[in-house]
N, C-alpha and C positions, 0 to 999 in steps of 0.2 A: 727625489732622494728615497722616499719610502718604497717606490716601485723598484728601484735598483736594489734596495736592501732585501725586499721580498724575493726578487729574482735570484739574488745570491743565496738566500736561505733555502730555496727550492732546488738548488743545484746539488748534484752528488759531489762527493769528495774529489774524484778525478776531474770533474768539470771545474771545480774551484781551483785546483792546482793548475789546470790548463789556463784558465783565465788569468790567474795571478802571474804565471810565468810569461805568458804572451805580452800582457800589458806592461810588465816590468821592462821587458826588452824593448817594446815600442817606445816607452817613455825615455829610456836611455838613448835610443837612436834620435829621438826628437830633440835632444839637447844640442845636437851638432849645429843647427842653424843659429842657436843662441851664442855658441862659442864663436862661430864665424862672424856674427854681427859685432860681438865685443872686440874681436881682432881688428876689424875695419872701422870701428867707430870714430877714430881720429882721422880717417882718410876721406877726402872729398872727391876722389877720382871716380870716373864711371866704372873702372875696373873693379873697385870695391863692391859697388852695387851688383855688378854682374856676378862676382864671386859668391855673394850672399844668395842671390837668386839660384845659381847653380847648386849651391849647397842645400837649399830647400828642396829642389827637384831631386837631388841625389838622396836626400833623406826619405822622400816619398818612395823612390825606387827601392831603397834599402829595406823599408818596412815591407814592401811587397815581396822582396826576395826572402827575407827572414821568415815571413809568414808561410811562403811556399816551402822553405827549408824545414820548418817545423812539421808541416803537413807530410812531407816526405819521410821524416823520421817516424811519425806515428803510423802512417798508412802505406808508405812505400811508393807514393805517387811521384812522378818525375818533377823536377824543378820547372818553373814557368820560364820559358825562353824569352818572352817579351819583357818580363821584369828583369831578367839577367841582362838583356840588351840595353834596357833603359838605365840600369845601374852602371854598366860599362861606359855608356855614352856620357852620362852626367859626371862620372868620375874623371874621365879623360878631359872633359871640358873644364872642370874645376881645376885640375892639375895644370892645364895649359894656361888658364888665366893667372893662377898663382905664380907660375914660373915666368911668364912673359910680361905680366902687367903689375903685379904687386911688388912693392919695394922690399928690400931685404930687412929693413928696420923701419919702425914708425917714428913719430915725433918724440916719443919718450924712450927711444932706443929699444923698444920691444921687438922681439924676433917675429915680425909679421909673416914673412914668407915661409919660414920653417914650420911655424905653428899652423899655417894654412895647409901646407902639405901634410902635416901630421893629422889634422882633422879629416881631410879628404881621404887619405889612405886608410886611416883607422876605421872610418865609417864604412868604407867598402869591405874591409876585412871582417868587421863585425857582422855584416849582413850574410856573408857566406860561411861564417864560423860554425854554425850548427851542423854542417854537412862535411866539414874538413877534419882531417885527423890532427892529433896534437903535434906530430912532427911537422906537418905542412904548416900549421899555424905558427910554429916556432920559426920556420924559415921565412914566412911572410913577415913576422914580427922583426926579424933581423933585417930584412929588406927595408922596412919602414924606418928602423933606426939608422941604417946607413944613409938613406935619403936625407933625413933630418940632420945627421952629423955633417954630411957634405955641404948642405946649405948653410949650416953654422960656420963651417970653415970658410966658405965663400964670403960670409959677412965679417970675417976677421975676428970672430969671438974666441976667447980662450976656453978651454975645457969642452970643445965641441964634441969630442968622442965620448966624454962622460955623459953629456946630454943624450947622445945617441944610444948609449947603453941603457940609460933610464927609460928612454922611449921604447926600447925593445922590451924591457920588463913590463912596463905599463900596458903596452898594446897587446903583448902576448898573454898577460894575465887576464885582461878583459875578454880577449878572444876565447881563451880557455873557459872562462866563466860562462860565456854564451854557449859554448859547446857542451858543457856539463848541464846547463839548464835544458837544452834540447834533449840530451840523453835521459835526464830524469823524467822529462815529460813523456818520452817514448816508453820508459819503464813503467810509469804509472798507468798508461793506457794498456800496455801489455798485461799488467796484473789485472786490470779490470776485465779485459777479454778472457783471461784465464779463469777468473772467478765465474764469469757467465758460463763458460764452457763447462766448468766443474759442476755448476748447479744443474745444467742440462744433462750432463752425464749421470749425476746422482739420480735424477728422475728416470732416465733411461734404464739405469741399472735396477732401480726398484721395479719398474715395469717388467724387465726381463726376469727378475727373481720371481715375481708373482706369476708370470706366464709359465715359467719353468716349474714352479710348485704345482700350479693348476694342471699342467700337462702330466706331471708325475703322478698326481693323485687321481685324475680322471681317466687318463689314457688306458691304464690297465683295466680298470673297471668297465669302461665302455667296450673294450675289446671282448671281455668276458661276456658282457650282456649281449653283444651282437652274436657271438657264437652260440650261446644258450638259446637265444630267440630263434635262430635258424634251426637249431636242433628240435626245439619244441614245435615249430611249424612243420618240419618234416615228419615228426612223429604223429602230429595231428592229421596230416594228409594220408598217412598210411594206416591210421586208425589204431596205432599201437599205444600201449600204456607208457606213461612217463612224461607226457607233455605237460600235465598239470604240475608235476614236481619241478620240471625245468623252469616253468614260468614263476613258480614260487621262489626258486633260486634267483631268477632275474629280479624279482621284487626285492629280495634281500640285498642283492648287489646294488640296486638303485638306492636303497635306504642307506647302505654303508657308504656309497659314493657321496650322498647328500651330507652325511655327517662329516666326511673328510673335507668336502668343499667348505662347509661351515667352519671347520677348524682352520683352514687356510685363511678364509676371509676374516675370522675373528682376530687375526693379527692386526687388521686394519680397523676393526670396530672397537677393540678394547684399548685402554690407555692407562699408563701408570703416571701419577702426578709428578713424582720426582724426575722420572725420565723425560716427561714432557717439558718441565721447567728447564732442565739441562739442554734439551734439544731446542727449545725456544730461544735460549740465550745464544746457542751456536748459530741457528738459522738467521736470527736478526742481525747478529754481528757480521755474518758472512754477507748479508745484504747491505752492509755499511751503516747500520742503525745502532746508535749508542744505546745500550741496553743495561737496565738495572733490575735485578730480581731480588725481592725482599720476601723472606719467609720460605718454608719448605713444605709444611703440611703433612709430613710423614706420620704424625701422631693422629691424624684424622681417621674416621671410619673408612673402610674400604670403599663403600658405595659413594661416599662424599668425594673421596679422592678420584674415583673414576669419573664422576660427573664434572668436577672441576678440571681434571686433566683434559677432557674433551673441549671444555671452554678455552683452555690455553691453546690447544691445537688449532681450533677453528679461528680464534682471534688472531693468532700469530700469522696464520695463512692470509687472513684479510689484510693485516697490516702490510705484509710483503707485497700482496697483489694489487691492493686497491688504494693504498695511501702513499704519498710521497714523504714518508716519515724519516726524520733524522734522529729522533729520540723515542724510546719506548720504556715504560716502567711497568713491571709486573709485581703487584703487591698482594701478598696472601696473609691475612690476619684472622685471628680468632677473637671474637668479642664476647666477654662474659655477660651474664644476665644483668641488664640494667647498667652496666659499667662501660665507660668509654674505652676505646682501643688504646693500645700502648702509646700511640702517637697522636691520639685524638683525631684520626683521619676520617672515621666513619660514623661518628656520632654515637648515640645510645640505642640499644635494642632491648626489648622486654624479654628476649629469649636468646640464649647463647647461639651464635651463628658463626659460620666460616664465611669470610668476605674475600672474594678475589676481584681485584681492580686492575684492569689493564688500560693504561693511558698512553696515547701516542699523539704526536703532532703530524703536520702534513696533510690534514683533512682537505679533500677536494670538494668542489662545488658541483661536480657533474655526477650523474648516476653511475653506480657501480654495477658492472655486469661481468659475469665470468664463472668459470669453474670454481666451485667452492665459495662463490659470492653469497652473501647473506642478506636477505631482505629483512625488513623490519618484521619480526615475527617468524622468520624462517631462515634456514641455512642450507648450505650444501651445494652439490654439483648442479650447475645450471641456475643457481639462485640469482635473482635480479633485484635491484633496488633503485629507486629514483630519489631525487632531491639530494640533500647533503649526505655524503656517503663515507663510510669506511668499510663498505661491503655490508653494512648493517642498518640501513635506513630506507624508508619508503615501503609501501605495501609490497611484500615479497612472496615468492613461492618457495615452499620448503623443498628439501631434497627428495622428500618422499612423494612429491607430486601434489601435496596439499597446499593450501594458501595460509599465510599467517597474517592476522590482523595486527597492524601496528598502530599505536596511538601516540601521536607526537604532540607535545605541549611544551612550549618554551625551550625547545632544543633537547628535550628528554624523550627518549623512545622507550615506552614500556612494552617489552617484547612478549607476545602471547603465543602459546603453542598452536601449531596447525594439526592437520590430520596425519595419521601414521600410514606409511606405504612401504614400498619395497626398497627404497633407497637408504641413504645414511639417516640415522635418527637425528632429529634437530636438537640444537642446543637447549631450547626451552623445554622440550619433552624429556630430555635427560635430567634436567634440573627438577622438573615437575615430579619425576619419579621419587625424588628424595625430599620433596616439599620445598624446593628452592625456587628462585626467580631470577630474571635477567633484565637489566636496564641498560640503555645506551644514552649517553649525553654528548651533545656537540656544543662546543663553546669556541667560536672562531675557527681556528685551524686545529683545535685540540679535540680529540675524541676519547671518551672514557667508556669502557665496557665494564659493567659491574655485575658479578654473580654472587648471590647470597644463598647459603644453605643452612637451615637450622640443624643444631647438633643435639643429640640426646644428652641428658644431664651428665651421665657418667663419662661419655666421650668428651664433652666440653671440658670437664675438670682434668681429664688426662691430657687433652691438647694443650691446656694452659700449663 
């Protein structure tokens, strides 16, 4: 039972809807043999046993057909012909036994034959309902009602056509509900595919924007550098004056290009805390993660906001890429000197600090590896981590090419800075610049990343 609950919790929302819809339909179909058994419970003839057996076989075939029908709605795959043939054969067999061998009425004057025909025809119709139109289902429902009404007339019962009309309504209603369930399942998966495509397009658009900006910035300058370099070389070969001046201009152009490239890249290296919190909520919810953001931090000093904004950006990236998270909480709080936080969440501190806590579930037991992965003590592109991960545990490599020492004790990772290089600056190095620290805690499938940054006295009073 625990394993089933764990598997359910690890599934995405579309997977849960899929499982719920499918098994609801399967269980409804599985009730047909029970109805057939209750109809023939007072009969001792061999025909009754044969009818129940055929109904069981028809139910198995119906489950196979409806499963294939749902797959067709979601993926467009064709229906399975063997399952359709099995359904047709068992349906015809059950109808033949009901008409030829079952009595019109039972010992208690119950309509045995008409109900047996109703169960058999309704079961077959339910199986193919997900791929039939509403009008076709209506015509089939009318056909079932006519068959039942004719059987009731043959049994000499009064109100046979009223019973037939009721059968039409019941059968058509059930068939339409099956059709709607299949349609809803197809819509859910289509939305999931659209969300995935949207995320990929967003990444592609960002790469295109960056490449376009880089081309616009560097293209003109490199062209000018190439022309002036050729001119300087030609002047030098001819022994004419001006080569030195041309090379000086090349140097100036190169320095200008470097400044412009840094300006383009700075859009990726700088971060605004309010914008990052808004973006984190949007990204996490787009990934199907229930997100709660507490606090704004707009009154914090600019350098503290930048450091914490980078923590939000990296942590959210790790949650999306490395955890099977269903819930994530981002809590930003300012704790006064020696006083507990507003909700008592972070204990007491001897100095006013800003505390950013990011908690998510869905922690996996395998090592996290990938772009933007964060090892214990390091973060960034190409970072790796081993052991219990949220992209933040195990001895890791920083994005700069350095290594970060991680110290793990009782599920708590005290993340230490690594060396500085040419890549993205690590989380801990950014926090260290403002006197802050970073810790990571794993508790079961729950992962908590906590960044603390001390505040100057004046700023701490303003933040409160």
